[in-house]
One Martini backbone bead per residue (centre of mass of N, CA, C, O) as a GRO file, in nm:
protein
  165
    1MET     BB    1   0.097   0.039   0.024
    2HIS     BB    2   0.048   0.366  -0.113
    3GLY     BB    3   0.011   0.673  -0.020
    4ALA     BB    4  -0.311   0.760   0.013
    5ALA     BB    5  -0.409   0.485   0.119
    6ALA     BB    6  -0.226   0.479   0.367
    7VAL     BB    7  -0.328   0.742   0.493
    8ASP     BB    8  -0.623   0.660   0.518
    9LEU     BB    9  -0.577   0.412   0.697
   10LEU     BB   10  -0.428   0.565   0.924
   11MET     BB   11  -0.668   0.755   0.990
   12VAL     BB   12  -0.870   0.539   1.070
   13MET     BB   13  -0.695   0.417   1.300
   14VAL     BB   14  -0.671   0.687   1.464
   15VAL     BB   15  -0.975   0.781   1.486
   16MET     BB   16  -1.045   0.498   1.573
   17ALA     BB   17  -1.182   0.382   1.885
   18VAL     BB   18  -1.197   0.222   2.196
   19PHE     BB   19  -1.464   0.268   2.428
   20ARG     BB   20  -1.566   0.305   2.750
   21THR     BB   21  -1.907   0.267   2.853
   22ASP     BB   22  -2.131   0.428   3.079
   23LEU     BB   23  -2.462   0.347   3.199
   24TYR     BB   24  -2.772   0.491   3.332
   25VAL     BB   25  -3.089   0.337   3.418
   26ARG     BB   26  -3.409   0.477   3.475
   27ILE     BB   27  -3.722   0.316   3.577
   28LYS     BB   28  -4.065   0.382   3.562
   29LEU     BB   29  -4.357   0.229   3.672
   30SER     BB   30  -4.705   0.221   3.679
   31LYS     BB   31  -4.676  -0.091   3.747
   32PHE     BB   32  -4.579  -0.266   4.060
   33ASP     BB   33  -4.442  -0.596   4.127
   34LEU     BB   34  -4.179  -0.717   4.250
   35ARG     BB   35  -4.180  -1.018   4.159
   36ASN     BB   36  -4.328  -1.002   3.880
   37SER     BB   37  -4.160  -0.771   3.746
   38SER     BB   38  -3.883  -0.904   3.779
   39GLN     BB   39  -3.948  -1.154   3.605
   40GLN     BB   40  -4.026  -1.004   3.353
   41LEU     BB   41  -3.756  -0.866   3.313
   42LEU     BB   42  -3.584  -1.116   3.286
   43ASP     BB   43  -3.733  -1.233   3.038
   44LEU     BB   44  -3.673  -0.990   2.855
   45LEU     BB   45  -3.361  -1.001   2.875
   46LYS     BB   46  -3.336  -1.296   2.761
   47GLY     BB   47  -3.426  -1.173   2.463
   48VAL     BB   48  -3.144  -1.038   2.448
   49PRO     BB   49  -2.878  -1.112   2.246
   50ASP     BB   50  -2.642  -0.924   2.409
   51LEU     BB   51  -2.720  -1.107   2.649
   52ARG     BB   52  -2.555  -1.281   2.924
   53ASN     BB   53  -2.572  -1.463   3.207
   54LEU     BB   54  -2.838  -1.454   3.355
   55GLN     BB   55  -2.926  -1.332   3.690
   56MET     BB   56  -3.119  -1.377   3.998
   57THR     BB   57  -3.162  -1.197   4.315
   58ARG     BB   58  -3.277  -1.213   4.634
   59VAL     BB   59  -3.310  -0.933   4.868
   60THR     BB   60  -3.262  -0.895   5.217
   61TRP     BB   61  -3.328  -0.640   5.481
   62ASP     BB   62  -3.262  -0.603   5.826
   63THR     BB   63  -3.394  -0.373   6.068
   64GLU     BB   64  -3.332  -0.216   6.396
   65ALA     BB   65  -3.548   0.033   6.561
   66GLN     BB   66  -3.698   0.095   6.841
   67GLY     BB   67  -3.838  -0.209   6.820
   68LYS     BB   68  -3.824  -0.206   6.506
   69VAL     BB   69  -3.888  -0.393   6.216
   70ARG     BB   70  -3.719  -0.374   5.898
   71ILE     BB   71  -3.809  -0.480   5.568
   72GLU     BB   72  -3.620  -0.531   5.281
   73GLU     BB   73  -3.678  -0.566   4.922
   74TRP     BB   74  -3.497  -0.711   4.635
   75TYR     BB   75  -3.358  -0.719   4.302
   76GLU     BB   76  -3.085  -0.884   4.131
   77MET     BB   77  -2.908  -0.834   3.821
   78SER     BB   78  -2.688  -1.021   3.597
   79GLY     BB   79  -2.422  -0.983   3.339
   80ALA     BB   80  -2.343  -0.997   2.992
   81ILE     BB   81  -2.193  -0.822   2.717
   82ALA     BB   82  -2.229  -0.911   2.363
   83VAL     BB   83  -1.988  -0.753   2.165
   84PRO     BB   84  -1.756  -0.690   1.926
   85GLU     BB   85  -1.584  -0.475   2.106
   86GLY     BB   86  -1.652  -0.563   2.383
   87GLY     BB   87  -1.782  -0.669   2.664
   88LYS     BB   88  -1.927  -0.640   2.967
   89ALA     BB   89  -2.150  -0.527   3.206
   90PHE     BB   90  -2.449  -0.587   3.406
   91TRP     BB   91  -2.685  -0.413   3.630
   92VAL     BB   92  -2.982  -0.480   3.836
   93LEU     BB   93  -3.246  -0.300   3.997
   94SER     BB   94  -3.537  -0.413   4.180
   95LYS     BB   95  -3.789  -0.183   4.313
   96ASP     BB   96  -3.934   0.013   4.511
   97ALA     BB   97  -4.052   0.318   4.521
   98SER     BB   98  -3.934   0.640   4.627
   99SER     BB   99  -3.870   0.962   4.714
  100GLN     BB  100  -3.553   0.920   4.671
  101GLU     BB  101  -3.630   0.666   4.458
  102PRO     BB  102  -3.827   0.730   4.165
  103TYR     BB  103  -3.781   0.405   4.101
  104ASN     BB  104  -3.765   0.050   3.994
  105LEU     BB  105  -3.521   0.074   3.784
  106PHE     BB  106  -3.169  -0.011   3.778
  107MET     BB  107  -2.896   0.051   3.543
  108ARG     BB  108  -2.577  -0.093   3.460
  109LEU     BB  109  -2.369  -0.016   3.169
  110ASP     BB  110  -2.089  -0.188   3.016
  111ARG     BB  111  -1.923  -0.078   2.714
  112ASN     BB  112  -1.798  -0.103   2.403
  113ILE     BB  113  -1.684   0.151   2.157
  114THR     BB  114  -1.659   0.257   1.827
  115ALA     BB  115  -1.482   0.574   1.789
  116SER     BB  116  -1.357   0.902   1.759
  117ASP     BB  117  -1.495   0.967   2.048
  118TYR     BB  118  -1.638   0.982   2.355
  119ASP     BB  119  -1.900   1.126   2.280
  120SER     BB  120  -1.976   0.931   2.052
  121ALA     BB  121  -1.981   0.676   2.230
  122GLN     BB  122  -2.210   0.767   2.416
  123ARG     BB  123  -2.424   0.804   2.196
  124GLN     BB  124  -2.413   0.512   2.089
  125ALA     BB  125  -2.485   0.379   2.359
  126THR     BB  126  -2.755   0.509   2.399
  127GLU     BB  127  -2.881   0.398   2.140
  128TRP     BB  128  -2.845   0.104   2.218
  129VAL     BB  129  -3.015   0.108   2.474
  130GLU     BB  130  -3.279   0.207   2.345
  131GLN     BB  131  -3.303  -0.041   2.138
  132VAL     BB  132  -3.203  -0.310   2.304
  133ILE     BB  133  -3.340  -0.248   2.597
  134VAL     BB  134  -3.591  -0.052   2.616
  135LYS     BB  135  -3.783  -0.139   2.392
  136PRO     BB  136  -3.858  -0.419   2.509
  137LEU     BB  137  -3.961  -0.307   2.781
  138ARG     BB  138  -4.199  -0.138   2.660
  139SER     BB  139  -4.347  -0.401   2.547
  140GLY     BB  140  -4.359  -0.560   2.860
  141LEU     BB  141  -4.390  -0.286   3.022
  142PRO     BB  142  -4.518  -0.017   3.228
  143VAL     BB  143  -4.377   0.248   3.105
  144GLN     BB  144  -4.331   0.584   3.222
  145GLU     BB  145  -4.002   0.622   3.267
  146VAL     BB  146  -3.687   0.740   3.116
  147LYS     BB  147  -3.335   0.744   3.223
  148ILE     BB  148  -3.027   0.846   3.065
  149SER     BB  149  -2.693   0.819   3.195
  150SER     BB  150  -2.383   0.954   3.256
  151PRO     BB  151  -2.119   1.028   3.444
  152THR     BB  152  -2.115   1.323   3.340
  153ASP     BB  153  -2.407   1.395   3.406
  154LEU     BB  154  -2.384   1.339   3.709
  155SER     BB  155  -2.154   1.534   3.772
  156LYS     BB  156  -2.301   1.789   3.685
  157LYS     BB  157  -2.537   1.758   3.880
  158ALA     BB  158  -2.371   1.761   4.141
  159GLN     BB  159  -2.244   2.040   4.099
  160THR     BB  160  -2.506   2.197   4.094
  161LEU     BB  161  -2.605   2.108   4.378
  162ARG     BB  162  -2.327   2.232   4.514
  163GLY     BB  163  -2.262   2.513   4.333
  164TYR     BB  164  -2.114   2.450   4.085
  165ARG     BB  165  -1.988   2.496   3.741
   0.00000   0.00000   0.00000
């Protein structure tokens, strides 16, 4: 390879890189039953071809304060993401919504994306999450609201809440 073709190939190799992207997805459901909705979620996720090794665990946590016992319960799901760029992992929390955490499902997805820069990789990862993960969930669960955030988004929000610019 000589001349312009070699330069073009070198530019493509330099311009495109593999970036690790992290995304956080919060989903509020209009109707939520902890056990049944969690099982429905697991069944829907098992239908996503890019997800592997799915497993679900029921978690209970008991606390005692001033003679009162409080029992909290939630489900955690985990697995691997299988994509050509190299998948990472995902983790899901399924729980009753509260005033402090007004969502039922929280997902953390880590995956690699080939892109020209980190911002492009984050945009591509967000589009992937919307199409591959959220779209099937919308078809099988009563999704009321979806928020997809990156670590950068959350950092900016935290700085705003703290009064930083």
